[in-house]
N, C-alpha and C positions, 0 to 999 in steps of 0.2 A: 196460509201465507200473514194473513194480519197480526200472527201472533209470535212469528219465529223471532223477532229481535228482541221481544219480552222474555222468552223462553231461553233463547241463548243467555240472556243476562242473568236470570234465575239459574241456568244452569253451569255458569262460570264463575258467579259472585264469591262463592265461598274458597274455591282454589285460588282466585286472584288475589283475594285477602291475605291467604294463607302465604303467597308468594311475594306479595307488598311487605308483610311483616318482615321476612328473612331478608329482602333486597327492596330498597325503597325503590320504585319507579319513578323516572324523570316524566313519563308521558304513555300515552297509550297512542300507537300507530296502529289506523283502523283501516282495512283495506275492503272496499266496497260498501256503497252508503248504504244501503238496507239489505239484510238485517244486521249485518254486522257493524256498522256507523250507530245504530240506535242502541244495540247492546254496549257498544265501548264509549259512546257519550254516557250513558248510565253508570257503568262502572266508574268511568273518570270522576262522576260528579259524587260517587260513593266514598272513593280515595281521595277526594279533592285533589287531582292533579289534571294537568292538560290533555287534550285528547286531539288528534291529528286524522282527518277522515282522506280516503282517497278514493277518487271516484274512477272507474273503471272502464263504464260505458252502458250498459242495459241497467246499472243503476239508477242513472241519470239521464239517458234517453229514452227509456221504457217506462221504468216501475212509477214516476211521479204520474204518469197518465190514469194509475188505476187509484181511485177516489178516497179508498179505505186506508191506503199505506201512505199516499200524498203528503196527510198533515204529520205524520210521523218522521218521514224524509225532512222536512221543512225544519218541524223541531229540532233534529240532529243537527242540521246545516247551521241554524242562528245559534247553537249554543256550543259548537265547536271551536275551539282554539285556532284552528287552522284546518283549511280545506286544498287538497291536491286534485286536479284532473290531470288525465292522460293526453289532455290536447285542449286547446284554447275554448271549441265549442262546449264543452263539458263545464269548464269552468265559468263559462257566460250563462249557462243554463242554470248552475247553481244561486248565482250572483241574480238572476231571475228570479228563484224560488225563495231568495229570501238572506242569501248568505252575505256578508259583509264583505266588500271587494277586497278591503285590506286585508283580508284573511286568507284570499284565496291566489294559488298559483299554478299553471301548468308547467307538469314536468313529461314529458314523453319516455315511453319505453325506450329500451336499449336493443343492441344487438350482441350475441358473443360471437367475438371475431374469431376465436379458436375455432368454434363448430362451422360458421358460417364464412367461409373463404372461397376465391375462385380455385375450380378443378377442370381440367381440362375436358372438353364437351364430348371429343370422341372417347374418351375413359370411360367418363360419367354415362355415355348411352351404352358403352359395352356392359359396364357392370350391372345396368338396369334392363337389360337386352331390350335395348330401344333401337330400329332403324336409323344408321348413320345418316342417312341422305334426307332424312325428313325434317319439314317443318313443324315443333313441337310446342305446343302449349302447356303449361302446368299448372292446376289450381289446389291450393292446400286449405282443407276448411271441413269443417263438421257438415255432414250430410242434411241442413235442416234449410226450410224454405227461405229463411234470411239471407242465407250467403249466396241466392241469387242463380243456382245451377240452373233453374227452371229456364231463365233467358241465356245463360252462356251456351248451354246444347244447341238450342235454334241459331243461334248467333253464330255458332261455329258450321253448321249445317249452310246457313246464307252464303258463307263464303268460300266454302269448300269446292266449288267449280273454280276460284280463282287460284286454290291452292289445294291442286289434287293429292299432294304428299303432307297435309295436315295431319298432326295428329293431337288429341287432347288427352292429357293422364291426369284424372280427378284422386287427390290422396284425401282420404277421409272416411268415416264412418258415420252412420246416424240413421234415424228412423225413417228419414226421406230416400234411401236408398232404392226402395222398391219403385216409387214413383219417377223417379231419375232414369233408373233402367227401361221404365215403358215410355219415357220421352226419349231415349236412344234410339228404341226399335222405332217407334212412331217416326223419327225423323231420318231412319234408315241409315244411321251413322254408325253401327255396331263394329263396323272395322277401324273407323276411326277414333273412335272414344273408349275409354277404359277406365273402369271406375276400380281403382285397385285397393282400396280400403285403408285401414290405418297403417302407418308406418312408422319406424323409431324415429325418435325427434333428431337422434344423429345420422340418420339416413337420408333427411329432406335436404341437406346441402348438394347432394346428388342429383336428386330431383330438380332442383333451381338449376344446377349447373349445366343439366342436359337439355334444357329447355331454351328455346330462344325468345320465349314470353313468358311471365308469370302473370296470372289472371287473379283477380278478387273483387266481385260483383255483388257485395254485400247491402242490404237496405240500411242498415245500422252496423258502426262500428265505433270503438273507443281510438287506440291506436294501434292499429292491426300491425302486429309482430311481423308477419310474414312478407310485408313489403319491403321492411329493411333487410331481412333474412335475405330474401330473394336479391335484392340492390347488392349486398355483401358477397354475393357469387357471381357478380357481373349481369345479371339478368333482367331486363328492364321490366316494367309492371304495368298492366293496364287496371282501373280499380275506378270504382264508382268514386265520385264527387261526392262523400258523406263523411261529416264528423273530423275526425282527425285526418285524413287522406290526404288533403289539401297543405298540411304540414310537414308532409312527407315528400309527396311528389310537389315539391315547391319548384320545380323547372320541367320544360319539355325535356331536358336532357336524360331525366330519371324516369318519365313514363308517361302516359295519356290516361286522364281522367276521362271517364264517361257518365251518363245518365244509365240507372237500371231498368233499359228496356232493349230488346232484342235488337234492334235497330242500331241504337247509337253503340252497342258492345260491340257487335258487328263490324261497323266503320272502325272503332278503336283498334280492335284485333288486327284487321285489313291495316288500317296504318302502322300499327306497332311492325307487323312481319314484313312492311316493304321498309322500314327504316333502318338505315345503317347506324346501331348502336356504338357509342365507345363506354365499353364495357369498363374503361378502367376509371372513367368518372363515374359509374353508378358505385364501384367499390368505394373509391374515395369519399363519395357522399355518404356512405353508410357506417364509416370508419369514425364519423364525426360524432355519433351517437352510440358509444358504448356503455355497457352495464358500470363501469367505472364511473363515466360522466354522470350518469342519472343516481349512482350512491351518493355522490358529492352534494349534487342539486339537493336531493332530499335530506341527507346528515344536515346539510346548511339551513333548509327550512327548519325543520324539527328543531334545530338548536334557537333559530330566532324566536318561534312560535313560543318556546318554552322559556327562554329570557324574558319575551316581553309579560308572560304571564306573572314570571318574578317578580319583576319589577312594578306591574300593575298591582302586586298585591303587597310590595313594600318589604317583604320577608323572601327566605329561605336562600337557596345557592345552587345553580345549574351544577349536576354531576356530570362529568364526561363517561360514560360509560360503553 
């Protein structure tokens, strides 16, 4: 890991220089602070052009804790012309790491409204072979410890006596699956919890639409796309209060935030299942954050950072390509 950024730079520098000779770049737009951001910063210095780096989550909320790469992350942040974080919590952390506050902007992710939209619940359940009269929770994400399924499964067991027709469908795959299957057996929830594995992205709208509530109980996130995707389908969310989540669930009209422990998740689920949600409000909230909106914000920020670099240098002209 300590060599990935440097190796990425060495492995791409020849190609990037050749492409730059064919068509001059206005800037480099790098996503993921390390190793990509380090490589991009080195390339930008080589070509003498601006670089903007975007933080997605783990690259800032985890990687700086590794002492051997923290200095490289700080070096890149201090020398970039602009920095984007997918949530304010990430931009704040970048400033703490040494980034100039005036070069940092939070731009959250968006949602594809063509793919994620309301679908009739009965129809969705029929297509997915779910019981029509059940209370259904769905959770979408990789089967890894960070996603918190080891807390979600016992939480569901804890409230199952109050919701005897409750079902949980976990959509995803990963190396933690065996352990999660053991937890399901140990809690005696084999008939109520199914781990269905990976599903195509275009199928996820059906899973959200079929559910009464969607769950995300991670220990770390950047801007979790699954929350807006669920809301765009009209389904409320129960999610842990981490990083960008409070910037998505800005009102109790959209979902319930919890801490990552079995008791709090159980209480949040119980409350969500008893709440009468206005699904049209959820859908309208998601529709304010489309990928088209995100694209305009990113374009504007890139242009501003390039213009500032040009003005500071006193030469050159921004080319809108």
